[in-house]
Structures are given as C-alpha cells and as structure tokens.
N, C-alpha and C positions, 0 to 999 in steps of 0.2 A: 282329457284330464278333467276330473270333477272339481267342483268349487272347493271342497275340503282339501283335496290334494293340491290344488293351486295355492290355497292359503298356507298349507304346511311347507310347500316349496318356497313361498315368499318369506315365511318366518325363518326357515333354514338359511336362506340367502342373507337376510338381515343379520342373523346371529354370526355367520361366518365373516361377513363384512365388518362387524363390530369387533370380533375377537382377533382377527388377523393383525390389525395395528397394535392391539394390546399385547399380543404375543411378541411382536417386534420390539416394543418398548421394554417388555420384561427381559428379553434377551440382551438388549442394549444395556439395561441397568445391571444385569448380572456380569457382563463383560467389564463394565466400569468398576463395579464393586470388587471384582476379583483382581483388578489391576492388569488385565490382559492387554490393555491399550493405554497409551499415555493420555492423560487428561487434556493435553494440548491438542492431540489429534482427535480424540473421541471423549469429550466431557460427559459426565453422567446427566441423565435427563433432569434430575433435580437442580443441578447447577444452571442448566439452560432455562428452566422455569424461573429460577431466581433472577437471572439476567433479564428475562422478559418482563417480570414484574418491576424490576428497576427501571427499564426503559419506559414502561407504561406509566410509572409514577414520576420519573424525573426526565424523561426524554433521552435523546442521544445527541451528543455534540451540541448541546444547548438548544436543541429543537425538539418539541414534543413528538412522541411517537405517532400520534394521529396525523400530524402534518407530513411526516415521512410517508405514511400510508396514503394520505390524500394526494400527495404530489405524484406518487407512482400510479395510483388509480386514474388520475386525471390524464396522464400521458398514455396509459394503456387504453383507456376508454375512447379517447379521441381517435387514436390510431386504429383501434380495433373496429370501431363503427364505420369510419371512413373507408378503411381497407376492405372490410367485409362487403359493404354496399357496392363499391366500385368493382371489386373482384367478382361478386355474383353477377352483376350486370354484364361485365365483359365475358364471363364464362358462358352465360346464357346466349350472348350474341355469337360467340365462337362456336357454340354447339349448333346454332341454327343457320349460320352463314359461313360457307367455305371460304369466301373472300376475306372476311374479317379474321377467320382462323389463320389464313395464310399470312395476313399482315402482322399478326401478333405472335406467330409461332416462334420465329427466331429470337426476338427480344425477350420473350418470357422464358424460353428454354435456356437462353444464355445466362439470365439472371438467377434462375431458380436454384442451380447447384452451388452458387457462390454463398459461403457462410456469411452471416451478418457481420461477424467480427472482421472479415476481410474488406467490408465496405466502410468501416469506421474512418480510416484515413481520408477516403474520398469525401465522405459526408462532412468531416471537419473542414476540409478544404473548400467545399462548395457552400456549406450552410453555417459554418462556425461551430461553436461549442454550446450554443443555447438550446432552447426547447425545440426549435425546428428540426434540428438534426436527430434528436432523440425520438421525436414523434414519427418522423419520416422513416427511420430505420425499422421501427415496428410496423408502420403502415405498409411498407413494401413487402415484408414477409407475409403479413396477413393477406394482402391483395393476391399474391401469387398462389397461396394455398387455396383461397376461396375460388379463384378463377379456374384452377384445375378441377376442383370438386364440382363446381357448377357445370362445367363443360362435360364432365363424365356423367353427371346426372342427366343432362339433356340427351346424351347419346344412349342412355339406358331406356329411353322411351320405346315401348313396343311398337314395331313396325305395323303389326296388325291393328293396334289401337289407333295409330295415326291414319291408316287407310280407312278404318271404320268411321272415324270422325269426318274425314274428307268425303267419304261416300254419302254421309248423311247431310252434306251441305254446309259443314262448318267452315267458316272463313279462317284466315291465318291467325287472327287474334284468338278466336275460339279454340282452335287447335292448340295454341300455346297455353291458353288459360286452363283448359280442362284436360289436356293430355300431357303436354311437355312439362309444364311446371310441377304438377303432382308427381311425375316420374323423377324430376330432379330434386325435389325437396328432401328425400332421405339423405342423398349425398351432400346437399347443402348443409343440413343440420349436423351431419358428421364433420364436415369441414369446419363449421363454426366451433365445434369442441376442440378439434385439432389446432385451429388457428389461435384460440384463446390460450391453450397451453404454450404454444410457440411464442405468443406475444409476451407472456409472463417470463419466459426463458430469456428472450431478447431484451427484456426490460433491464436486467442487470448489465448486459453488454452496452445498452444505450446510455446508461447512467455512468459509464466510463468516460463519457464526453464532458466531464466537469460538472460543477454544481455542488450544492451542500444540502439538497433535499432528495428524499426518496429512499426506498428500501434497498435499491441497488447500491447507492452511495453508502448507506449504513453498513451493508455487508462488506463492501470493498474497503471501507475505512477501518472497520473492526479487524479485518484480516491483515491489514498493514501493521497493526499493533499487536497481533497474535491474541486478540480478544475472542478466542474461539467460541465461547459460550454466546457472545453477542452475534457472531456469524451464524451459528445454528439457530438462534432465536429469530433473526431476520429471515433466514431461509424457511423456517417453520411458518412465519407469517405469510410469506409468498405462497407456500404450499397450501395453507388453509384457504387463502383467497382463490387459488386454483381449484381446490376441491369444491368450494362453494359455487363458483361459477360453472364448473363442469356439471355438477349435480343440477344446477338451475337450468342449464342448456339441455341436459338429458331429459329433465321433466318437461320442458317446453317442447322438445322433439316428440315426446310421446303424445302430447296433446295436439300438436300441429300435424304430425304425420301419423295419425291414429290408425290409419289403414295398413301401415307397414307390418308385414308378417301375417296378415289375415287374408291375403289374396291367394 
C-alpha cells in the first residue's frame, strides 16, 4: 500500500468512525420525535443533554457532578492499577512455571466464571459496605482478566525464538526480557483494554454497596425515581470515560508494541 493509499484509508476510517455515532443519534432523535417510544423508556437526546447541563451546573443529590466523577474514577483507578499489575505478574509466572500454573489453576478458574454481582453479598459480609468492598470487587475482575491474557501472551512466544536465544548463550532473564516479554506484550495491551471496560461495567455494580458518591450511585438513584434522562446522562458520562481510556490505551499499545503486524 502506497503512502497516499494509506492516507486515504485512514481518512475513510476516521470519517466512518465519526459518522456512525452521529447516525445513531439521528435515528434516536427521529424515534423520539415521532413518539415511537415512551419518553420514560427512551427520552430524546436533547432532554438528556439538558439533564447533563443541569447536573454539571447544580450537581446531583446535593453533590457536584465532578465529585461523583472523581469518586468513581478514584475507585476504578486504584482497583485497575493494582489488579492489572498483580494480574500481569501472576500471568507471566504461570506462563513460565508449570508449578505456579498448577497452584493457581483451580482457584482462578473457579472464580473467573462467577459474575461480580454474585459476589456482592459475600463482599458485604467480609468487608462491609465501605470503599474496600467496592475497590476489591473491581480489583478481582481486572486481576483475572489480566492474568489470563498475560499467560496466553507468554505461551505465544515462538519456540524457535526461545531456542535461538538459548543457543546464543542467553540466560533465563535475557530470554524473558528479549523474547518472552515482547511476545506477551500484545496480549497484555489487549487485556488492559478489555479489563478497563470491565472495570467501568463493574463500577455500577460495586456502587450498589451503599454510599452517596459516584456515577453508579447517580444512575441507580435516578432510576429509582424514574429520572430516565439523568440515568442516560450518567451512562453517557461513563461511556465517554470508557471511550477516552480505550483510545488512550490503544494509542499506547501502538507505541509500545510498535512491531505488531510488521513481522
């Protein structure tokens, strides 16, 4: 592909990526304008925008909107960073050591299929309804996702590359640093994106555990009083945070794993 063709392909991609959400909004507005759905179920985008502006100016439930956003981001950030770091470390160890893999196999595979909502009663029982249970609920889900992705990345390392490094006199650290880790990085970066989306999803569930701060609280409280426009506004804020973090991680992935797709 020539440079001009690559540039046209990139412009086409950006154009489609921009027009697709606008088309969805236009269809949504048309459905609301024609009265094809009840405003309680599907309010028009203009009403949601008005509710968002009201929250931005006056807050929600006596709390400024930025404090709700900051509370949710603090919970997600702490749980995401800790879960990702430990998950990657355990995944790399499982990929390199059969003994460690055997030790962690049953506990991780027993926990992984359990939905986070199913763990809420236990977390309330063990940790109460404070911040600890909220953070740990997100932490556990992120850890499991990252552990699986890191382990799969290690196992993707080419056997020929491993043998070539060993035949050239590389020690275990050098094999890990120059062969295993670069092979695992694409899976790790993909796992980071998946884990972030999951963390934001579980955020709402974790904020079921009480409290009066956070976007999850805002959404659940608004839904209790059928304030649908505020529910949609809160969901939209979480969605925009998810979009921004995903694009940021995708950009970082292209810079860190710059060799991916070129080998």
